[in-house]
N, CA, C and O atoms as a CHARMM CRD file, in Angstrom:
* protein
*
  272
    1    1 UNK  N     87.20800 -16.49600 101.58200 PROA 1      0.00000
    2    1 UNK  CA    87.58600 -16.11200 100.06400 PROA 1      0.00000
    3    1 UNK  C     87.48000 -15.03700 100.23500 PROA 1      0.00000
    4    1 UNK  O     87.19600 -14.76100  99.06900 PROA 1      0.00000
    5    2 UNK  N     87.45000 -13.58100 101.00500 PROA 2      0.00000
    6    2 UNK  CA    87.68000 -12.45700 100.83900 PROA 2      0.00000
    7    2 UNK  C     89.08000 -11.74800 100.34600 PROA 2      0.00000
    8    2 UNK  O     89.24900 -10.53900 100.18500 PROA 2      0.00000
    9    3 UNK  N     89.90700 -12.64900 100.17400 PROA 3      0.00000
   10    3 UNK  CA    90.95600 -11.97000  99.58000 PROA 3      0.00000
   11    3 UNK  C     91.39000 -11.97300  97.60400 PROA 3      0.00000
   12    3 UNK  O     92.19700 -11.41500  96.86200 PROA 3      0.00000
   13    4 UNK  N     89.79900 -13.38400  97.44500 PROA 4      0.00000
   14    4 UNK  CA    90.12500 -13.56200  96.13400 PROA 4      0.00000
   15    4 UNK  C     88.62800 -12.48000  95.22700 PROA 4      0.00000
   16    4 UNK  O     87.47700 -12.26100  95.60800 PROA 4      0.00000
   17    5 UNK  N     89.31600 -12.07800  94.06100 PROA 5      0.00000
   18    5 UNK  CA    88.56600 -11.61700  93.40300 PROA 5      0.00000
   19    5 UNK  C     87.49800 -12.14500  92.57500 PROA 5      0.00000
   20    5 UNK  O     87.95300 -13.19300  92.11700 PROA 5      0.00000
   21    6 UNK  N     85.89800 -11.91600  91.98500 PROA 6      0.00000
   22    6 UNK  CA    85.44500 -12.25100  90.47500 PROA 6      0.00000
   23    6 UNK  C     86.35900 -11.23900  89.47200 PROA 6      0.00000
   24    6 UNK  O     87.13200 -10.28700  89.57200 PROA 6      0.00000
   25    7 UNK  N     85.97800 -11.76700  88.83600 PROA 7      0.00000
   26    7 UNK  CA    86.53000 -11.20100  87.09900 PROA 7      0.00000
   27    7 UNK  C     86.09300  -9.62800  87.28100 PROA 7      0.00000
   28    7 UNK  O     86.78700  -8.61600  87.18100 PROA 7      0.00000
   29    8 UNK  N     83.66800  -9.88900  87.80900 PROA 8      0.00000
   30    8 UNK  CA    83.20800  -8.57300  87.56700 PROA 8      0.00000
   31    8 UNK  C     83.87100  -7.79700  89.04300 PROA 8      0.00000
   32    8 UNK  O     83.69600  -6.58000  89.10200 PROA 8      0.00000
   33    9 UNK  N     84.59200  -8.44300  90.17600 PROA 9      0.00000
   34    9 UNK  CA    85.13000  -7.51100  90.63600 PROA 9      0.00000
   35    9 UNK  C     85.87600  -6.55800  90.66500 PROA 9      0.00000
   36    9 UNK  O     85.80000  -5.48000  91.25300 PROA 9      0.00000
   37   10 UNK  N     87.25200  -7.35900  89.42900 PROA 10     0.00000
   38   10 UNK  CA    88.22300  -6.68800  88.82000 PROA 10     0.00000
   39   10 UNK  C     87.65600  -5.68400  87.99100 PROA 10     0.00000
   40   10 UNK  O     88.26400  -4.61600  87.92600 PROA 10     0.00000
   41   11 UNK  N     86.92100  -5.78200  87.53900 PROA 11     0.00000
   42   11 UNK  CA    86.42000  -5.41800  86.48400 PROA 11     0.00000
   43   11 UNK  C     85.40600  -3.84600  86.56300 PROA 11     0.00000
   44   11 UNK  O     84.95300  -3.21400  85.60900 PROA 11     0.00000
   45   12 UNK  N     85.27500  -3.53300  88.09800 PROA 12     0.00000
   46   12 UNK  CA    84.78100  -2.74900  88.93900 PROA 12     0.00000
   47   12 UNK  C     85.55100  -1.90200  89.62000 PROA 12     0.00000
   48   12 UNK  O     85.37500  -0.72900  89.95100 PROA 12     0.00000
   49   13 UNK  N     87.03500  -3.16600  89.89800 PROA 13     0.00000
   50   13 UNK  CA    87.96100  -1.78000  90.66000 PROA 13     0.00000
   51   13 UNK  C     88.97200  -1.57200  89.87600 PROA 13     0.00000
   52   13 UNK  O     89.93200  -1.05600  90.44900 PROA 13     0.00000
   53   14 UNK  N     89.13300  -1.84100  88.50500 PROA 14     0.00000
   54   14 UNK  CA    90.24900  -1.91700  87.38700 PROA 14     0.00000
   55   14 UNK  C     89.01300  -0.40700  86.22700 PROA 14     0.00000
   56   14 UNK  O     89.49400   0.44700  85.48100 PROA 14     0.00000
   57   15 UNK  N     87.98100  -0.55200  86.42400 PROA 15     0.00000
   58   15 UNK  CA    86.97700   0.23500  85.81800 PROA 15     0.00000
   59   15 UNK  C     87.01100  -0.45200  84.05500 PROA 15     0.00000
   60   15 UNK  O     86.54600   0.37600  83.27000 PROA 15     0.00000
   61   16 UNK  N     87.27700  -1.21800  83.65700 PROA 16     0.00000
   62   16 UNK  CA    87.38000  -1.32900  82.64400 PROA 16     0.00000
   63   16 UNK  C     86.07000  -2.93100  82.40400 PROA 16     0.00000
   64   16 UNK  O     85.42500  -3.57000  83.23500 PROA 16     0.00000
   65   17 UNK  N     86.17900  -3.03800  80.90800 PROA 17     0.00000
   66   17 UNK  CA    85.48900  -4.80500  80.54500 PROA 17     0.00000
   67   17 UNK  C     85.57900  -5.88900  80.51500 PROA 17     0.00000
   68   17 UNK  O     86.47400  -6.29300  79.77100 PROA 17     0.00000
   69   18 UNK  N     84.96000  -6.69400  81.07500 PROA 18     0.00000
   70   18 UNK  CA    85.25100  -8.30300  81.06200 PROA 18     0.00000
   71   18 UNK  C     86.17200  -9.03100  79.88200 PROA 18     0.00000
   72   18 UNK  O     87.05800  -9.86300  80.07800 PROA 18     0.00000
   73   19 UNK  N     85.74200  -8.51400  78.64800 PROA 19     0.00000
   74   19 UNK  CA    87.23400  -8.52300  77.61200 PROA 19     0.00000
   75   19 UNK  C     87.79600  -8.68200  77.88400 PROA 19     0.00000
   76   19 UNK  O     88.35800  -9.76400  78.05600 PROA 19     0.00000
   77   20 UNK  N     88.12900  -7.33700  78.19900 PROA 20     0.00000
   78   20 UNK  CA    89.80300  -6.44100  78.36700 PROA 20     0.00000
   79   20 UNK  C     90.43200  -7.67200  79.53700 PROA 20     0.00000
   80   20 UNK  O     91.61300  -8.00000  79.42100 PROA 20     0.00000
   81   21 UNK  N     89.67200  -8.23300  80.51300 PROA 21     0.00000
   82   21 UNK  CA    90.81500  -8.56900  81.75000 PROA 21     0.00000
   83   21 UNK  C     90.76100 -10.27800  80.92900 PROA 21     0.00000
   84   21 UNK  O     91.65700 -11.02200  81.32800 PROA 21     0.00000
   85   22 UNK  N     89.85000 -10.85300  79.91900 PROA 22     0.00000
   86   22 UNK  CA    90.05300 -11.82100  79.44700 PROA 22     0.00000
   87   22 UNK  C     90.87600 -11.78500  78.75000 PROA 22     0.00000
   88   22 UNK  O     91.19200 -12.91900  78.38900 PROA 22     0.00000
   89   23 UNK  N     91.34900 -11.15500  78.39800 PROA 23     0.00000
   90   23 UNK  CA    92.40300 -10.37300  76.74600 PROA 23     0.00000
   91   23 UNK  C     94.13600 -10.69500  78.11900 PROA 23     0.00000
   92   23 UNK  O     95.18400 -11.34000  78.08400 PROA 23     0.00000
   93   24 UNK  N     93.45100  -9.79400  79.06100 PROA 24     0.00000
   94   24 UNK  CA    95.22100  -9.73700  79.62900 PROA 24     0.00000
   95   24 UNK  C     95.20300 -11.08900  80.24900 PROA 24     0.00000
   96   24 UNK  O     96.26000 -11.71400  80.34100 PROA 24     0.00000
   97   25 UNK  N     94.10800 -11.57500  80.67000 PROA 25     0.00000
   98   25 UNK  CA    94.62800 -13.23200  81.12700 PROA 25     0.00000
   99   25 UNK  C     95.01800 -14.10900  79.90400 PROA 25     0.00000
  100   25 UNK  O     95.97900 -14.81500  79.59900 PROA 25     0.00000
  101   26 UNK  N     94.05300 -13.81000  79.44400 PROA 26     0.00000
  102   26 UNK  CA    95.14000 -15.38000  77.56600 PROA 26     0.00000
  103   26 UNK  C     96.65200 -14.94500  77.58900 PROA 26     0.00000
  104   26 UNK  O     97.55800 -15.76700  77.72300 PROA 26     0.00000
  105   27 UNK  N     96.85600 -13.59400  77.44900 PROA 27     0.00000
  106   27 UNK  CA    98.28000 -12.93300  77.15200 PROA 27     0.00000
  107   27 UNK  C     99.32800 -13.19200  78.49500 PROA 27     0.00000
  108   27 UNK  O    100.53800 -12.98800  78.40200 PROA 27     0.00000
  109   28 UNK  N     98.71000 -13.64200  79.67200 PROA 28     0.00000
  110   28 UNK  CA    99.22700 -13.41900  81.18500 PROA 28     0.00000
  111   28 UNK  C    100.00900 -12.85100  81.59200 PROA 28     0.00000
  112   28 UNK  O    101.04000 -13.09400  82.21900 PROA 28     0.00000
  113   29 UNK  N     99.31900 -11.66100  81.07600 PROA 29     0.00000
  114   29 UNK  CA    99.74900 -10.17700  81.53500 PROA 29     0.00000
  115   29 UNK  C     99.14800  -9.56000  83.14700 PROA 29     0.00000
  116   29 UNK  O     99.24400  -8.43600  83.64000 PROA 29     0.00000
  117   30 UNK  N     98.63400 -10.58600  83.57200 PROA 30     0.00000
  118   30 UNK  CA    97.47300 -10.37400  84.78900 PROA 30     0.00000
  119   30 UNK  C     97.06500 -11.64800  85.37400 PROA 30     0.00000
  120   30 UNK  O     96.50200 -12.68800  85.03300 PROA 30     0.00000
  121   31 UNK  N     97.83300 -10.87100  86.87000 PROA 31     0.00000
  122   31 UNK  CA    98.03700 -12.52000  87.79000 PROA 31     0.00000
  123   31 UNK  C     96.45600 -12.98200  88.14200 PROA 31     0.00000
  124   31 UNK  O     95.59400 -12.25400  88.63300 PROA 31     0.00000
  125   32 UNK  N     96.30200 -14.53900  87.71500 PROA 32     0.00000
  126   32 UNK  CA    95.51800 -14.93200  88.00600 PROA 32     0.00000
  127   32 UNK  C     94.99400 -16.87500  88.58000 PROA 32     0.00000
  128   32 UNK  O     95.75000 -17.70000  88.06700 PROA 32     0.00000
  129   33 UNK  N     94.50300 -17.15100  88.98300 PROA 33     0.00000
  130   33 UNK  CA    93.95800 -18.68800  89.47500 PROA 33     0.00000
  131   33 UNK  C     92.69200 -19.12400  88.41900 PROA 33     0.00000
  132   33 UNK  O     91.62300 -18.53900  88.24400 PROA 33     0.00000
  133   34 UNK  N     93.11000 -20.13600  87.89800 PROA 34     0.00000
  134   34 UNK  CA    92.07700 -20.74000  87.10200 PROA 34     0.00000
  135   34 UNK  C     91.53300 -22.24200  88.36200 PROA 34     0.00000
  136   34 UNK  O     92.14100 -23.17200  88.89300 PROA 34     0.00000
  137   35 UNK  N     90.42200 -21.85600  88.36900 PROA 35     0.00000
  138   35 UNK  CA    89.88700 -23.03300  89.15900 PROA 35     0.00000
  139   35 UNK  C     88.97400 -23.28500  88.00000 PROA 35     0.00000
  140   35 UNK  O     88.09800 -22.48600  87.66900 PROA 35     0.00000
  141   36 UNK  N     89.22200 -24.50600  87.34700 PROA 36     0.00000
  142   36 UNK  CA    88.25900 -25.12100  86.27600 PROA 36     0.00000
  143   36 UNK  C     87.99500 -24.24000  85.20500 PROA 36     0.00000
  144   36 UNK  O     88.84300 -23.88900  84.38500 PROA 36     0.00000
  145   37 UNK  N     86.11700 -23.67800  85.22700 PROA 37     0.00000
  146   37 UNK  CA    86.29900 -22.77400  84.37300 PROA 37     0.00000
  147   37 UNK  C     86.51000 -21.43300  84.27900 PROA 37     0.00000
  148   37 UNK  O     86.55900 -20.58100  83.39100 PROA 37     0.00000
  149   38 UNK  N     86.66900 -21.52800  85.96800 PROA 38     0.00000
  150   38 UNK  CA    86.34800 -20.27200  86.77400 PROA 38     0.00000
  151   38 UNK  C     87.92600 -19.02700  86.89900 PROA 38     0.00000
  152   38 UNK  O     89.03500 -19.37800  87.30200 PROA 38     0.00000
  153   39 UNK  N     87.68700 -18.11700  86.59600 PROA 39     0.00000
  154   39 UNK  CA    88.93800 -17.43700  86.96400 PROA 39     0.00000
  155   39 UNK  C     88.59600 -16.59200  88.43900 PROA 39     0.00000
  156   39 UNK  O     87.43700 -16.19300  88.56100 PROA 39     0.00000
  157   40 UNK  N     89.42100 -16.35200  89.38500 PROA 40     0.00000
  158   40 UNK  CA    89.97400 -16.34600  90.47400 PROA 40     0.00000
  159   40 UNK  C     91.04100 -14.89200  90.10000 PROA 40     0.00000
  160   40 UNK  O     91.86300 -14.78000  89.19000 PROA 40     0.00000
  161   41 UNK  N     90.72900 -14.08300  90.97100 PROA 41     0.00000
  162   41 UNK  CA    92.26500 -12.97600  91.06800 PROA 41     0.00000
  163   41 UNK  C     92.57900 -12.88600  92.66700 PROA 41     0.00000
  164   41 UNK  O     91.80200 -12.92100  93.62000 PROA 41     0.00000
  165   42 UNK  N     93.44100 -12.80900  92.63600 PROA 42     0.00000
  166   42 UNK  CA    94.16100 -12.57700  94.37500 PROA 42     0.00000
  167   42 UNK  C     94.58200 -11.07500  94.47600 PROA 42     0.00000
  168   42 UNK  O     95.44300 -10.53600  93.78200 PROA 42     0.00000
  169   43 UNK  N     93.56000 -10.27900  95.81000 PROA 43     0.00000
  170   43 UNK  CA    93.56400  -8.97700  96.01300 PROA 43     0.00000
  171   43 UNK  C     94.90100  -8.47900  96.13800 PROA 43     0.00000
  172   43 UNK  O     95.32900  -7.57700  95.41900 PROA 43     0.00000
  173   44 UNK  N     95.50000  -8.98300  96.93700 PROA 44     0.00000
  174   44 UNK  CA    96.83200  -8.75200  97.03800 PROA 44     0.00000
  175   44 UNK  C     97.69500  -8.73800  95.73300 PROA 44     0.00000
  176   44 UNK  O     98.09700  -7.57400  95.72400 PROA 44     0.00000
  177   45 UNK  N     97.94600  -9.03300  95.19700 PROA 45     0.00000
  178   45 UNK  CA    98.66200  -9.36800  93.45600 PROA 45     0.00000
  179   45 UNK  C     98.21400  -8.94300  92.57600 PROA 45     0.00000
  180   45 UNK  O     98.83100  -8.96000  91.51100 PROA 45     0.00000
  181   46 UNK  N     96.42800  -8.16200  92.72500 PROA 46     0.00000
  182   46 UNK  CA    95.85800  -7.33500  91.85700 PROA 46     0.00000
  183   46 UNK  C     96.69000  -6.33600  92.36800 PROA 46     0.00000
  184   46 UNK  O     97.60500  -5.95400  91.63800 PROA 46     0.00000
  185   47 UNK  N     96.54700  -5.79300  93.56900 PROA 47     0.00000
  186   47 UNK  CA    97.29900  -4.36000  94.01200 PROA 47     0.00000
  187   47 UNK  C     98.60200  -4.47800  93.21000 PROA 47     0.00000
  188   47 UNK  O     98.51300  -3.85300  92.15300 PROA 47     0.00000
  189   48 UNK  N     99.42000  -4.89800  93.33200 PROA 48     0.00000
  190   48 UNK  CA   100.67000  -5.31500  93.79500 PROA 48     0.00000
  191   48 UNK  C    100.67800  -4.73500  91.69700 PROA 48     0.00000
  192   48 UNK  O    101.14600  -3.68500  91.25700 PROA 48     0.00000
  193   49 UNK  N    100.01000  -5.84600  90.89500 PROA 49     0.00000
  194   49 UNK  CA    99.98700  -5.38900  89.39000 PROA 49     0.00000
  195   49 UNK  C     99.65800  -4.38000  89.26000 PROA 49     0.00000
  196   49 UNK  O    100.12600  -3.86100  88.24700 PROA 49     0.00000
  197   50 UNK  N     98.80600  -3.56400  90.02400 PROA 50     0.00000
  198   50 UNK  CA    98.56900  -2.49000  89.34800 PROA 50     0.00000
  199   50 UNK  C     99.43400  -1.51200  89.59600 PROA 50     0.00000
  200   50 UNK  O     99.58900  -0.63000  88.75200 PROA 50     0.00000
  201   51 UNK  N    100.23200  -1.49900  90.94000 PROA 51     0.00000
  202   51 UNK  CA   101.73500  -0.45600  91.42100 PROA 51     0.00000
  203   51 UNK  C    102.24700  -0.24900  90.39500 PROA 51     0.00000
  204   51 UNK  O    102.60200   0.85500  89.98000 PROA 51     0.00000
  205   52 UNK  N    102.43700  -2.13400  89.41100 PROA 52     0.00000
  206   52 UNK  CA   103.88200  -1.93500  88.47600 PROA 52     0.00000
  207   52 UNK  C    103.68400  -1.29400  87.01500 PROA 52     0.00000
  208   52 UNK  O    104.46800  -0.88700  86.15800 PROA 52     0.00000
  209   53 UNK  N    101.99100  -1.40600  87.13600 PROA 53     0.00000
  210   53 UNK  CA   101.48900  -0.72800  85.98400 PROA 53     0.00000
  211   53 UNK  C    101.72400   0.89000  86.20500 PROA 53     0.00000
  212   53 UNK  O    102.10500   1.53000  85.22400 PROA 53     0.00000
  213   54 UNK  N    101.57800   1.36000  87.06200 PROA 54     0.00000
  214   54 UNK  CA   101.69700   2.71400  87.59800 PROA 54     0.00000
  215   54 UNK  C    102.82800   3.52300  86.37900 PROA 54     0.00000
  216   54 UNK  O    104.04500   3.33300  86.37500 PROA 54     0.00000
  217   55 UNK  N    102.22700   4.25700  85.59100 PROA 55     0.00000
  218   55 UNK  CA   103.69600   4.89800  85.00100 PROA 55     0.00000
  219   55 UNK  C    103.94300   6.04300  85.62800 PROA 55     0.00000
  220   55 UNK  O    102.95400   6.71500  85.92300 PROA 55     0.00000
  221   56 UNK  N    105.14700   6.50700  85.95200 PROA 56     0.00000
  222   56 UNK  CA   106.32500   7.22500  86.27100 PROA 56     0.00000
  223   56 UNK  C    106.70100   8.36300  85.37800 PROA 56     0.00000
  224   56 UNK  O    106.86500   8.24200  84.16400 PROA 56     0.00000
  225   57 UNK  N    106.84200   9.59500  86.12500 PROA 57     0.00000
  226   57 UNK  CA   106.76100  10.67300  85.09300 PROA 57     0.00000
  227   57 UNK  C    108.54900  10.21600  84.54100 PROA 57     0.00000
  228   57 UNK  O    109.28500   9.55800  85.27700 PROA 57     0.00000
  229   58 UNK  N    109.00400  10.73700  83.09400 PROA 58     0.00000
  230   58 UNK  CA   110.30900  10.39100  82.71600 PROA 58     0.00000
  231   58 UNK  C    110.84000  11.47300  82.82300 PROA 58     0.00000
  232   58 UNK  O    109.97200  12.34400  82.88600 PROA 58     0.00000
  233   59 UNK  N    112.33400  12.06800  82.90300 PROA 59     0.00000
  234   59 UNK  CA   113.07700  13.26900  82.94100 PROA 59     0.00000
  235   59 UNK  C    112.25800  14.21500  84.33300 PROA 59     0.00000
  236   59 UNK  O    112.05700  15.42000  84.48300 PROA 59     0.00000
  237   60 UNK  N    112.01200  13.28300  84.99100 PROA 60     0.00000
  238   60 UNK  CA   111.55300  14.20100  85.84800 PROA 60     0.00000
  239   60 UNK  C    112.61500  15.39500  87.00700 PROA 60     0.00000
  240   60 UNK  O    112.34500  16.39200  87.67700 PROA 60     0.00000
  241   61 UNK  N    113.83100  14.61500  86.74000 PROA 61     0.00000
  242   61 UNK  CA   115.49200  15.47100  87.10600 PROA 61     0.00000
  243   61 UNK  C    115.27300  16.44300  86.61500 PROA 61     0.00000
  244   61 UNK  O    115.32700  17.50200  87.24100 PROA 61     0.00000
  245   62 UNK  N    114.79200  16.32900  84.66700 PROA 62     0.00000
  246   62 UNK  CA   116.01900  17.80200  84.35800 PROA 62     0.00000
  247   62 UNK  C    114.42000  18.91700  84.72300 PROA 62     0.00000
  248   62 UNK  O    114.68900  20.10100  84.92400 PROA 62     0.00000
  249   63 UNK  N    113.28400  18.62400  84.77400 PROA 63     0.00000
  250   63 UNK  CA   112.58800  19.66100  85.48100 PROA 63     0.00000
  251   63 UNK  C    113.23000  20.30400  86.87400 PROA 63     0.00000
  252   63 UNK  O    113.19600  21.48800  87.20900 PROA 63     0.00000
  253   64 UNK  N    113.63700  19.53900  87.36400 PROA 64     0.00000
  254   64 UNK  CA   113.62400  20.15000  89.28400 PROA 64     0.00000
  255   64 UNK  C    115.30700  20.95100  88.44100 PROA 64     0.00000
  256   64 UNK  O    115.79300  21.79300  89.19600 PROA 64     0.00000
  257   65 UNK  N    115.70700  20.85900  87.77900 PROA 65     0.00000
  258   65 UNK  CA   117.19900  21.02900  87.40000 PROA 65     0.00000
  259   65 UNK  C    116.95200  22.54300  86.58000 PROA 65     0.00000
  260   65 UNK  O    117.73700  23.49000  86.63400 PROA 65     0.00000
  261   66 UNK  N    115.45200  22.50300  85.69200 PROA 66     0.00000
  262   66 UNK  CA   115.96200  23.58800  84.87500 PROA 66     0.00000
  263   66 UNK  C    114.90900  24.78000  86.23200 PROA 66     0.00000
  264   66 UNK  O    114.05500  24.73100  87.11700 PROA 66     0.00000
  265   67 UNK  N    115.96100  25.85900  85.35600 PROA 67     0.00000
  266   67 UNK  CA   115.49500  27.07900  86.19700 PROA 67     0.00000
  267   67 UNK  C    114.68100  28.36200  85.18400 PROA 67     0.00000
  268   67 UNK  O    115.02300  28.60200  84.02600 PROA 67     0.00000
  269   68 UNK  N    113.53900  29.09400  85.93200 PROA 68     0.00000
  270   68 UNK  CA   112.61800  29.70600  85.00500 PROA 68     0.00000
  271   68 UNK  C    113.17300  30.72400  85.45800 PROA 68     0.00000
  272   68 UNK  O    112.84100  31.83900  85.05600 PROA 68     0.00000
């Protein structure tokens, strides 16, 4: 079961408080599994979710084409 994380482990990885993760789960904005009253998170899916959430710079082509 090493590939499943508890809410405390997810909080440590993301460096956020538990109430934030609970808010994300209630809005179904983060992948999770509910086992009775327990929440578990698949490590691979959390990593994919984090990669999707990563902000990409906008207008990078404009910067490349600008001459100084």
